[in-house]
N, C-alpha and C positions, 0 to 999 in steps of 0.2 A: 908526590901524591900518594897516600897510603891507600891500601886495598889491592889485594892480588885476586883476580877472576879468573876462574877456569870455565871454559865452555867447549863444546864438541858437537859436531855434526857434519853435514855434507857441504862440499864447495861445488859451486856451478859456474861454468862460464857462461856469460850472457852477451847474445848479439841481438841487435835491434835492426828491424826492417823500417827504413825511412819513408817519407810519403812518395818518393820516387822509386821504391821498390829496391833500394841499394841495402846491402847488409853492411852495417857499421862494424868498425873493429871491436873485438870482444873485450868485455870487462869480467870482473869477478863478482859473485853473488853467492847467496846463501844465508839463511836466516841467522844462524848463530855466528857466522863469520861477520856479517854486517854488524852485529852487535858488539863483536869483538873490536872491529875497526872503531866503532863508536867511543867504546870505552878507553881504547889506547889513545885516541885523539884527546879525550878529557885527562889524560895524565896517569892513567891506571896501569898497572902491571898485569898484563893479560896473557893467557896461554890459551890457544885454541888446538884441539885434537881433531884428527880425522884419519882418512886413509887416501893416499894420493898415488896415481900411477906416474908415468913418465912422458906422458904427451905433452904437447905444446901448451895446452890449456893448464895442466898441473903446473908447469913452469911459471905461467902468469899468476897462479894462485900463490906460488911461493914467492915471487917478486912482490906481490902486494902484502904479504905478511911481513917480508923484511922492510919494505918502505913504510909499513905503519908501525913498526917495532912490536910486533906480536911474536911472543914465544911459540916456536914450532916444534920444539924438541919430542913432542909426543904425537906428531903426525907420522903414521906408519907408511913407509915406502912400499909401493907394489908395482914393481916393474911390469911393463906390458898392459896394465889395466888403464881405463880411460876415465876422464872427468865428465861428469854430467854436464848437459848444455840446455840452456832456456834460450829460445827464440821469440823476440817480442815484436808485435806489430801495434802501432797505435791506429785504432779505428775511428776514435773521436777523441776530443778533450779529455772526457771522462772514462774511456774505454779502451783497455788494452788488452790484446789477446796475446797469451802466452802459450807456446808449445814446448813441453819438457821432454828431454831425451835422458833418462837417468836409470832406466831399468836395469841396465847391467854396469853401472858406474862403479868406480873403485869405493865410493862411499856406501853404495848398497851392499858391499862385500865385507863392511866392518864386521869384527868379531867382538864376542862378549868380553874378551880379555885385552882387547887393543888399548885401552887406557889403564895402565897401572896404577894401583892404589896410591903410589908415592907421587903421582902426580898432583894430588890434593894436599900435600904436605905444604903448609904454610897458606893455604887458600882461605880467602875471607868471604868467598861468594862462589857458588856454582850456578851457572845459567844454563837451561836446557829448553828444548821444544819438543812438541808432540811430533814434529816431522820425522826426527830420528827413529823412533820405534815403528813409524809407518814404512820405513824403507825396507824392512825384511827382518827375518828372524835374527840374524846376527846383530844388526844394529838395535833391534829391540833389546837383546840380552845385554848390550853394552849400556844402553839407556838405564835399564834396571840395575845393573851392578853399581855404576856410578852414582846414581841417585841414593841407592841404599848405602854406599860407603860414605857420602857426603852426610846423610842424615844421622849414620852412626857416629860421625865425628862432630856433629853439632854445627856444621858449615851451613849458613843461610842458603836456601835454594829458591831461585826464581824459575817458574815454568810458564812458557807461553803456549797457548793452545795451539796456535798457527795450523788450524785444520786445513789440510789439502785433499779435497775430496777425490782428486785422482789416485791418491795413495791410500786413503783411509776412510772407512765408512763412518757414518755418525755413531752407530753403535760402537765401534773400535775406538773411536774418539772418547767417547764416555768411559770405556772400560779402562783406558790408560788413565784418564783424569781421576777415575774412582779410587784406582790403585795407589795414586801418589800425592792427592791433594792434601792429605793430613800431615804431610811432612814438609809441605811448602811455606816458604815465607811470604812470597809474593806471587800470585797468580795473575796472569794476563791473558785476556780474551777480547774479542769483539763481539758486537751485539748477536750477530748470527751464532757464534759458538756459544754465547750465554744462553741463547734459546735452546740449541741442542743439548746443553749440559743440564738445564734447569726445566725445560719444558714451559717456560714462561716467555711471553713477549715484552714483559714489562722490565725494563733495565734495573728499576729500583729493586723489584722483587728478586731478580737474578743475582744482583750484588749481594743482597742479604743472604740468600739461600747458599750461595757458594761461600760466603765469609762464615757461615755456621759450621762449614765442613773442615775447619782448621787452619787455613792460612791466616797469617797476621794481617795482611792486606789483599784485597782483590781489585784489580783494575780492569775495568771495561771500557775499551777504546772505542769512541763514537764517530770515528773519521772526521768529517769536516765540522761537526759539532763539538768535538772536544773529548773529554774523558771524564768518567766517574770512578771514584775509589771509595771502598767501604772498608772499615775495620772496627774494632771495638768501640770507637767513638762515634759511629754513624757514617753516613755517606757525604762525600764532598764532590763538587763538580768544578770542572775549569772548561772554559771555552777554547776552541782551537785558534790557534795564532793565524793572524792573516797571512795568506799566500798569494803572490802574484801569479796569474795564469801564464802559461800553461802548468798543469800540476802532474806530477808522477808519483802516485801514491805507493808503488813498491818500495819497500825499505822503511817505510814511515813508522811501522809498528816495531821494527827492530831499533830504530833510533830512539823511540820513546822508551823502550826497554833499556837500553844503554843509560840514557840520562836518568832514568828512574834508580836504577842499580847505583850509579856515581852519588846521586843525591842521598841515597839511603846510607852508604858507607861514609858520606861526609856528615851524618847526623840530622839531616833534614827532616821536618815533619811531613806528614802526607800532604797537608795544605801547601808547604812550601815547594814539595817536589812535583806536584801536578803541573803548575804553569810552566816550569822550567823543562820538564819531559815534552809537554805539548809544544813549546817553541822549538825544541830540537827536532821534533817530528816534522814540524813545519818546514824547517830549513831543508830536510831531505825530499819532501813533497816538490819543493821548488826547483829541485834539480833533477836532471835526466837520469843519473845513475842511481844504483840502489844504496849507496852510502857516500857517494862524492860529496854531497851537500852537508855532511855531518860537521858540526862546528869543532873547532879545537878550544882548548881550555880558555885561552885569552878571549875568544869571541864570546863564550858563554859568560865569562867574568864580566864582560862589558855590557851584556844584556841584562844580568843581575844588578849591575850597578845603576843602569838606567831605571830599572823597576824600583829600585829602592827610592831614587830620587823622585820619581813620579808619586810613590807613596808617600814620602815625606812633604812634598809640595801640597798633596791633598789634605794634610791633617790641619 
């Protein structure tokens, strides 16, 4: 599978408190890491960069990277530093409370030069989120340096707003997006983020407003209703794929981004990429882990083949 993707950001260990109050074994999370896993499972060459200490959770992160075949050469080793942690508790089928412990994590101490320019050699795509510049001055400097280098090289960039109110105010999110939206190929956000960035509650108007600011395509994720994309040819919509209850929404947006990037690198049109990305997101929603449900290439190929058969039968 062609296409080398580079991404970078924080890794978090994730533990869940079940209905009985028992803490389940930790897994690995992090928006960019989730997307890296999704892309690797779809057959792409993926490099993920970050900063990891030497605690037990860091070991779990490295095991995950190895198991998924993700290039970790650009992960900075930081002995004595700790990995961030998320503790989740399901309050109801549609409500999960998450408590984050990341203020002094190794990733929060990323420096502006932690990802060398050589890491982008041969890259076909760079994926980033606005979580990284929200982690601190050093991570923000790294984010700016990497996006600048990629844009100078003509490497397509996808940027996911991924607003975390506990890390970044609405004004700070707007400032980051304002600075970088014009160099982005694909910009992802959800409805709340679109409202913050454009001041309108109309998804149609928000897509149009964001698209006018430079990205080749803007995608607004609509949760259980699907997704809308806008580019020079106008707006397109895809409904969400059906998901069996219970649902676990964390990680769905990262899966959507991974599938979208994969489709783009394979030459799909916006119309063709939307339903594929929505289906991949639904697979993650149906699984309790952040990325455990992400399909592999053979599963996605089977889904697309079935969709073609349905389309041909309807002609």
